[in-house]
N, C-alpha and C positions, 0 to 999 in steps of 0.2 A: 402847327400849320404855317405860321409866319416864317419859321425857320426853313420849311420846305420851299416856300415861295421865294425866299432869299436865295437858296441854293439854285433853284431853277433859273432865276434871273442871272445869277453869276455864271451859270453854264451857258446861257444865251449870249452873254457878253463875251465869254471866252471863246465861244464858237466863232463869233465875228473876228476875234483876234487870230484864231487858228486859220481861218480862210485868208485873212490878210497875210499871215505868215507864209502860206503857200504862194501867194502873189509875189511877195518879196523874193523868195527863193527863185521863182521863175523869171525874175529880172536878170539873173546871172546864169541860170540853167534852163535852156530852151528845149522844147520838143520832148520833155520828160514829165508831162503832167501826171501820168500814172505812177511813176517812181516817186515823185514829190508827194502825192497823196499817200502812198504806202509808208513813206518815211514819217509823214505827219501822224499817221495812225500809230506808228511805233513810238514816237515821242510822247504822245498822250496816253499810250498804254504802258509806258515805262518798259519797253522791250528792246533788247539788243538785236543787232542786224548783221547778217552776213551778206555782203553785196557781191554779186557775180557780174562780170563784164570784162570786155577786152581792155587792153591798155589804151589810155587816151580818150576814153568816152566821157570823162568829166566826173569821176567818182569823188576825187579830192575836192574839186570845185564845189560839187553838191554839198559835201559835208562841211566845208568852210562856210558856205552860204547859210546852212542850217545853224551853225554855231553863231554866226554874226546876227542872224535874224532873231535868235533867242537872247542875244545880248550877253552871252557868256564867252568863256575862253575855249580854245581849241588846242588839243595836243595830239601828236602823231608819233608813232614809232615805226621803223622799218624792220620787218622780219628778216633775219639772216641766219645762215646755218650755224654760225658760231655764237649766236646770241644765248645769254644765260638769263634766268629769271631775275637776277639782281640788276641786270641792265635796264629793266623797266622801272626799278625803284630808286636807283642812285647811280652816280658816275664817279669814278676815281681819277685823280690827276695829281700832278706835282705842283705845289704852290711855289710862290716866288722864292721862298726860303729853301726850296729843294725837298721839302717834306711832303709825303703823300697826303692828299686830302680826299675826303668823301663828302659829296654834296647830294641832297635830294634831287631826284629827277624832275623834269618838267611836270610829269604826271602827279607826283606828290605835292609839288609846290602849288599846283593849281587845283588841288583836290576839292576845295569848297566852292569853286567858281567854274567848274568844268562840266558842261552838259554834253560835250562831244569828244570822245577819244577814238582815234582812228588807228587800227593796227593794220598796216599795209603788208600784204603778202604773208599772211599768218601761217601759211603752210611751209614757209621757209624756216620758221622757228621750230625748235625741238619740242617734244611732248612736255618736258619740264616747264617750258615757258607757257604752253597751252594751259597747264594745270593752274599756274598763278593767275592767268587771265580769267579762267573759269571761276576761280574764287572771287575775283574782283567783280565779275558779272553777277554772280549769285548773291553775294553779300554786300556789294558796294562798299567794301572796306578791304584794307591790307595792313599787315603788320610790318613796320620798319622803324629803325632808330628807337627801339624800345617803347613804341606806342602804336596804337591802332589809328590809322588814317581813314577817315570816312569820306565817301563821295556821294553826297545826298542827291545830286541832280544828274548823275552820270548815265549816259547811254553809250555803249560800246558798239562801234562799227568796225567790221573787218572785211578784208577781201583776200582772195586767193590768187596766186599765179597759176593760171590754167593752161599756160603755153609750155613752159619749161618744167619737166618732170624730174630732172636730176637734182639731187640734194634738196628734196622737198619731203615734208612729213605731213601726210594727209590727216585731217581731223577725223578721229574715230566717230562712229555713229552717235555715241553718248555725248560727245562734245558738241556736235552739230545740233543735237536736240536742245542744247542750252540757248541757242539763238532763237529769238522770238519769231523772226522771219528770215527767209532767204529771198532776196530781191534781185532780179535780173535787170541790169542796166546796159542797154545796147545803144548804138548810135541811132538818132531819131530817124523815123521813116519819112517824116514830112520833108518835102523837097525844099521848101522855103527855109526851114530850120537848118537843113544841111548846108544850104548856100550861105546863110549868115555865119555859121560856125567856121566855114572855110574862108570866106572872102571879107567878112566884117572885121576890121582890125580890133574892134572893141573886145572880141572874144579871143584875141591872141595874148592879152595881158590880164592875167588872173587878178592881180592886185587892183587894177583899175576897175575890173568887172565887179569885184566884191564891194567897191565903194557905192555901187548902185543900191545895195541891199541896206535898208534902214535897220539899224540895230535895235534890239529890244522890242520888237513888234509885240510878241508876248514875252512876259518876264519868266525866264527859265526857273527862277526860284519859286514860282507858284505852280509849276507843272505837276509836282507830286500830289498836291491837294486837289487840283483839277482832275487828275487821273483817277483818284479815289472817288470823287463825286460822280464822274461819268459811270464808273462801274456800279455804283449804288443806285443811281437814278434812271438808268436805261433798263427797261423791263423786258422780260421774255415771257411769252405766253406758254401754256402747257403744250399746245400744238407745235410751237417752234422748238421747245425743248425735246419733244419726241423726234422731230425732224433731225436735230443734231445727233441725238443718240442713235438713230437709224443710219445716219451717214457713218458714224463711228463703227457700227456693226458691219457695214458694207466694206470698210477698210480692213478690219481685223479678220473677217471671215467672208470674203467676197462671194464665194460659190453659194453659200447658203442664203445670201442676200439677193441673189439673182443677177449679180454682176457678170458681165461677159466681155472677155478680151480674146478675140479669135485665135491669136497665135501664142497664147500664154497659158501654161498650166496653173490655174489659180489656186489649186489645192496646195501647191508647194511654193507659191510666189512669196507671200508675206511671212517674214521670219521674226518681225518685231516692230515696235513703234506704235504710233497712234495711241499713246498712253493717256491717262487722265490729265497729266500736265499739258500734253499737246492740245487736248480738247478744251482745257481751261484757257489756254492761250488763244485758241480760235474764238471763243466767246468774248474774251477781252477785246480782241481786234474788231470783232463784229460790232460790239457796243460802241467803240470809238467811231467806227464807220457810220453807224446809225446817228450818232450825235453830230458828226460833221454834215450829215444829210438833213439835219434839222428835226430829228425825231427822238422821242424818249422811249421808244419801243423797238424791238428787233423784228425784222422781216427776213424771209429766206435769202433774199438778194444780199443782205449784209453778210451772211455766212458764206455764200457762194463766191462773193467778190474777193474775199481774202483767203479762201480755202487753200489754194495751191501754195501760196507764199508761206502760209503758216504751217501747213500739214505735210507737204510733199517731202521735205527733208527729214521728217520724223518717221517715215515709213521705210523699213529696212527689208530689202528683198534678198532672196536666195542668191549666193555668190555666182551661180550659173548665169544670172542676168546682169552681172556687174557692168559689163560694157554698155548695156542699154538701160541701166537701172533708172536714171533720172527720167528718161523718156517714158518708160513703162509706168513709173509711179504717177506721172502726170496723166497718162491715159487712164490709169486706175481711178484717179480722182474724178475725172470727167465721167467715166463709166458708173461710178458710185452715184453721181448726180442723176444720171439717166435711170438708174434702178431704184432710186429713193423717191417716193411720192412727195410732192411739194404741198404743204398745207395751205 
């Protein structure tokens, strides 16, 4: 009993730090409260993120702010068409004596102190590189220099070049499924935020901007233990569990669940996805959301709030719908909400 009370108190203390963490990030990244909340959920659910968004909307600034607020290091690589898996792990050069040298990459050197690793333009890299990254994401370890390097605090963030299609290698469906969330980051809608981003010189200098963020607001070294405690202590009722399973059925077999999309043949729409792994990720995210809202139990809104970011990229549609796939899947998710009774 005393141990349970201790954990509850620790979670309450950590919730205060998590909310402060969000406030620190928003000192450098304005007009993105929704994105910051989703990233916070991913940090405390120990999930990796694919960030979608135009060039110049602040993705790198966001991730550097996250890393600084956590008090850890930040590493970044740029995807290129000639990139090899080894480029992530080490680099070669000629030493002063003219002999070739091989040194560990920044990723390996920072392994034990790295909460944020950003792979920029992941779709410019070849599938062989994707394979190495997926192992790093799944196991938080890689083998190099005759030993295994562990990344105990790592969260991988990646983005894709969605403008230029030449010399790109799209992530296959199974690879996208490995990302805990896909988060859209667009320019803010708020007029005041837009004005500040354009006319306030403070937002033109990233290094100065990052100095606003107090480092180590939560200690990144404690996040794995906190993440486990959240999943253990946030409860779900039987009615809530039935609700999640009914949503799952509505995605896998929308016609039999009463889902309706006027211009889509639902019988042939869904070809795969919405797996147990995806539903487990949904529940993990919902529990963190409930914790951030100050509850130790789940409600339907926790599930609905993170549903599209967690589930949409895991639903694979018939190739005939490829051009409109993302839009149709989001409509399918909303239609599943409408067709599934809320407890």
